BAFI-3210 file (N, C-alpha, C; in Angstrom, 3 decimals, decimal comma, padded with zeros to 6 digits):
// residues 80
n [1|2|3|4|5|6|7|8|9|10|11|12|13|14|15|16|17|18|19|20|21|22|23|24|25|26|27|28|29|30|31|32|33|34|35|36|37|38|39|40|41|42|43|44|45|46|47|48|49|50|51|52|53|54|55|56|57|58|59|60|61|62|63|64|65|66|67|68|69|70|71|72|73|74|75|76|77|78|79|80]
n.u [000,940|000,632|000,465|-000,819|-002,041|-004,701|-006,104|-009,444|-010,759|-013,454|-015,455|-015,328|-014,397|-017,300|-018,157|-017,221|-017,666|-015,974|-012,707|-009,666|-008,298|-006,576|-005,463|-004,706|-003,564|-003,024|-002,739|-000,564|000,007|-000,768|-003,471|-004,294|-005,251|-007,153|-008,568|-009,177|-010,742|-012,628|-014,049|-015,285|-015,932|-018,168|-018,179|-018,439|-015,989|-014,689|-011,556|-009,381|-010,111|-009,394|-006,372|-003,148|-001,409|001,947|002,878|002,282|003,388|002,307|001,593|002,383|-000,418|000,537|002,534|004,919|003,919|004,654|004,821|003,682|003,066|001,997|-001,107|-003,306|-006,321|-007,072|-010,249|-011,383|-011,769|-014,475|-014,630|-015,507]
n.v [-001,419|001,698|006,131|008,051|011,766|013,198|015,006|015,713|017,409|019,391|017,016|014,868|015,381|016,584|014,343|013,135|014,634|015,618|018,302|016,854|014,945|012,818|009,481|005,712|002,866|-000,066|000,362|000,325|002,257|004,906|004,287|001,952|002,927|005,066|003,150|001,896|003,399|004,271|001,909|003,205|004,851|005,267|006,986|008,237|008,383|006,030|004,987|005,850|008,163|009,802|012,323|012,073|013,424|013,593|013,997|016,530|016,971|015,307|011,756|008,338|006,185|003,663|004,781|004,380|004,613|006,169|006,555|009,195|010,705|013,575|013,178|013,845|013,766|014,338|015,618|014,528|018,471|020,084|023,640|026,024]
n.w [-000,073|-000,749|-000,147|-001,138|-002,433|-003,598|-006,780|-007,998|-011,252|-012,458|-013,939|-012,464|-010,546|-009,425|-009,373|-007,963|-005,194|-003,781|-004,144|-003,365|-002,100|000,113|-000,202|000,040|-001,357|-003,165|-005,868|-008,680|-010,611|-012,538|-013,569|-012,675|-010,372|-011,615|-012,000|-009,667|-007,992|-009,971|-009,530|-006,966|-006,938|-009,171|-011,234|-014,354|-016,267|-018,621|-018,480|-020,449|-021,400|-019,866|-018,408|-016,927|-014,410|-012,624|-009,988|-011,101|-013,715|-016,784|-017,877|-018,962|-018,733|-017,505|-016,039|-012,907|-009,965|-006,924|-002,868|-001,270|-003,363|-005,643|-007,152|-010,044|-011,571|-014,560|-016,475|-019,818|-021,473|-022,040|-024,550|-026,453]
ca.u [-000,414|001,275|-000,283|-000,958|-002,751|-005,132|-007,226|-010,358|-010,991|-014,906|-017,296|-014,428|-015,384|-018,442|-018,946|-016,946|-018,231|-014,741|-012,255|-008,988|-008,440|-005,293|-005,911|-004,081|-003,702|-001,820|-002,846|000,978|000,142|-002,499|-004,736|-004,362|-005,905|-008,248|-010,124|-010,019|-011,596|-014,436|-015,603|-014,797|-017,254|-018,410|-016,822|-018,797|-015,861|-014,354|-009,815|-008,880|-010,271|-008,779|-005,043|-002,923|-000,378|002,156|003,833|002,708|003,526|000,930|002,830|001,271|-001,358|001,515|004,026|005,105|003,359|005,567|004,645|003,426|003,667|001,602|-001,404|-003,811|-006,766|-008,050|-011,301|-011,411|-012,888|-014,999|-014,836|-016,660]
ca.v [000,234|003,869|006,367|009,734|012,943|012,438|016,017|015,894|018,206|019,183|016,341|013,508|016,620|017,187|013,201|012,838|015,290|015,920|018,233|016,084|013,566|011,297|008,331|004,615|002,443|-001,341|000,216|000,159|002,835|005,742|003,565|000,811|004,248|005,879|002,125|001,177|005,142|004,392|001,468|003,065|006,190|005,205|007,478|007,722|008,655|005,654|005,755|005,401|009,581|010,415|012,065|011,668|013,886|013,015|015,231|018,049|016,220|014,126|010,711|008,023|005,284|002,481|004,546|003,599|005,800|006,128|006,561|010,303|011,853|013,694|012,638|014,381|013,501|015,727|014,951|015,706|019,650|021,448|025,019|026,604]
ca.w [-000,277|-000,900|000,368|-002,279|-002,477|-005,275|-007,113|-008,917|-010,918|-013,250|-014,106|-011,515|-009,239|-009,298|-008,860|-005,586|-004,112|-003,327|-005,120|-003,157|-000,788|000,400|-000,022|000,510|-002,702|-004,103|-007,022|-008,711|-011,543|-012,425|-014,650|-011,888|-010,081|-012,011|-012,142|-008,672|-007,467|-011,257|-009,029|-005,673|-006,426|-009,928|-012,125|-015,333|-017,841|-019,155|-018,292|-021,676|-021,933|-018,305|-018,699|-015,422|-013,322|-011,540|-008,932|-012,193|-015,297|-017,534|-017,872|-018,567|-017,682|-016,380|-015,742|-011,536|-008,584|-005,049|-001,836|-001,208|-005,065|-005,852|-008,767|-010,631|-012,530|-015,508|-017,935|-021,500|-021,487|-023,304|-024,324|-027,376]
c.u [000,864|-000,146|000,236|-001,874|-003,253|-006,636|-007,883|-010,509|-013,012|-015,578|-016,742|-015,220|-016,245|-018,728|-018,868|-017,230|-016,374|-013,669|-011,107|-009,599|-006,696|-005,842|-004,444|-004,681|-002,666|-001,855|-001,051|001,180|-001,727|-003,788|-005,535|-005,856|-007,151|-009,115|-010,525|-011,266|-012,550|-015,420|-015,983|-016,186|-017,727|-018,736|-017,557|-017,502|-014,862|-012,581|-009,381|-009,133|-010,155|-007,457|-004,622|-001,916|000,018|003,231|004,273|003,760|003,234|002,442|001,873|000,963|-000,989|002,166|003,875|004,049|004,088|004,942|005,073|003,444|001,224|000,391|-003,326|-004,893|-007,989|-009,047|-011,352|-012,285|-013,163|-014,951|-015,190|-016,402]
c.v [000,639|004,233|007,788|010,714|013,101|014,426|015,157|017,145|018,076|017,700|015,149|015,178|016,461|015,526|012,186|013,275|015,966|016,674|017,351|015,575|013,112|010,700|007,048|003,962|000,954|-000,278|001,209|002,028|004,127|005,586|002,540|001,552|004,710|004,676|001,205|002,985|004,668|003,055|001,776|003,698|006,724|006,172|006,846|008,195|007,190|005,709|006,018|007,422|010,503|010,770|012,215|013,239|013,980|014,032|016,865|018,216|015,256|013,012|010,363|006,943|004,156|003,701|004,494|004,475|005,195|007,041|008,643|010,517|012,295|013,092|013,781|014,419|014,337|014,542|015,780|017,382|020,240|022,566|025,429|028,143]
c.w [-000,442|-000,351|-001,021|-001,568|-004,630|-005,353|-007,645|-009,600|-012,147|-013,336|-013,216|-010,578|-008,336|-008,449|-007,735|-005,351|-002,947|-004,648|-004,923|-001,993|-001,102|000,853|000,701|-000,373|-002,620|-005,090|-007,425|-010,036|-011,741|-012,983|-013,591|-010,825|-010,283|-011,924|-011,037|-007,668|-008,675|-009,976|-007,414|-005,415|-008,058|-011,177|-013,848|-016,507|-018,031|-019,039|-019,204|-021,566|-020,776|-018,301|-016,847|-015,440|-012,557|-011,150|-010,419|-013,551|-015,538|-017,591|-018,033|-018,026|-016,751|-015,487|-013,335|-011,071|-007,330|-004,193|-001,461|-002,523|-004,396|-006,590|-008,852|-011,737|-013,580|-016,303|-019,149|-020,823|-021,870|-023,737|-026,212|-027,446]
res [m|i|t|l|q|v|q|y|f|a|i|l|r|e|q|r|g|l|g|a|e|t|l|s|t|p|a|a|t|p|g|a|l|y|e|e|l|r|a|r|h|g|f|t|l|p|g|d|r|v|r|a|a|v|n|d|a|f|v|d|s|a|a|p|l|r|e|g|d|r|l|v|f|i|p|p|v|a|g|g]
***
């Protein structure tokens, strides 16, 4: 288990009801963590539609996570 700080934006923030949280997880990658959170919180976006940033840098969904990382999940942004 590792402990991470996770932030949510837009629809993910709305669906979670929080902007950020600290959590412990067995997930080793952003993709695995998103799927864990999707199951737990009922996120409607599939994992391939969400980008992840770890410690302020965009990463691949298979990037390794480490104790204390700051992770941000960013859904697609619609504009006009």
